[in-house]
N, C-alpha and C positions, 0 to 999 in steps of 0.2 A: 352904342352902349345904352343902358336904360337910365333916365333922369336921377332915379334914387342912387344907382351905383356911382354915377358921376358925383352927386352931392356928397356922398358918404367918403368917396376917394379925396374930395377936398377937405374933409374933416380930418386933421390929425388926430393923433391919440389925445393930445392936449385938449382940442376941440371937442372931443367925444367926452372926455373927462368933464369938460365945463358943462356940457349939455346934460350929462347924466348925473353929475355929482361922482366924487371920487370912489366912494364906497361902492356905489351901484356899478360904476365901470369896472372896479376891480373884481367884483362878484361875477361879473357878465364875462370878463376876461377868462376867469377860472372855468366857467361853463363852456367857452368856446374852446379852450385848450382841452378840455376833457371830452371834446367832441360830443357835448350834449345837444347840440342843434341838429335837428333831423328835418328832412323835406324842405329844406330852404328853397323858396321860389320867388324869383324877381319877375315883376310885370310892369313895365313902364315906370310909374311913380310910386309903385306898391311892392312890399315885400312881405313875405309870410314864413313862418317855419313853427316848428314844435321844438321846444326845449325840454328835455328830460331832466327833471330835477332830482329824481331819485327812482325807486322802483315804480312808482305810482305812474298813473297816465301822465304823459307829457301836457305841459301847458301850450296853448295854441296862442300864437304872437301874430300880430299884424301891425305893419308899421306902413306909414303913407307920408310922402312928401307933399306938403301943401304950401299954399303961399305963406303961411303963418310958421312954417318950419316943419319939423318932424312930428307927426301926430302918431300916437301908439295905441294899441289895446293888447291886453294879455287876460287870459281867464285864471290868473292866480289870485290868491285872497288878498295880497299886498296891493296889487293893483286895483282891485274893487275898493278898497279902503281909501288909497291915496290918490287914485286918477293920474298917477305920475309914472314915467318911465321906470320900470321894474328892471331887477337884474335879468330877467328872461328876454325882455326887450333889449337890453344892453347886449346880450349874447348874441341875439339876431344881428344888430347894428355892426357889431365888431366883425 
């Protein structure tokens, strides 16, 4: 299996919630359940996907497992402002 899949498998829901913050985790879970995550690709220590928030173009998400933990990128406005894992990143991680 891919290193990122293994790492995420060891993170329980509680671990993910701690990583993302409860609110972001729950919003991401909502997107995940709505099947808003598209084109999910996992390659070694990286994963990427598109998250369709509404009818607009989906946001592109990239996640990478590094020595410092999970690094993420998303092209949504919230991520641009906070540089923190957003709900779209959460959906991809979940």
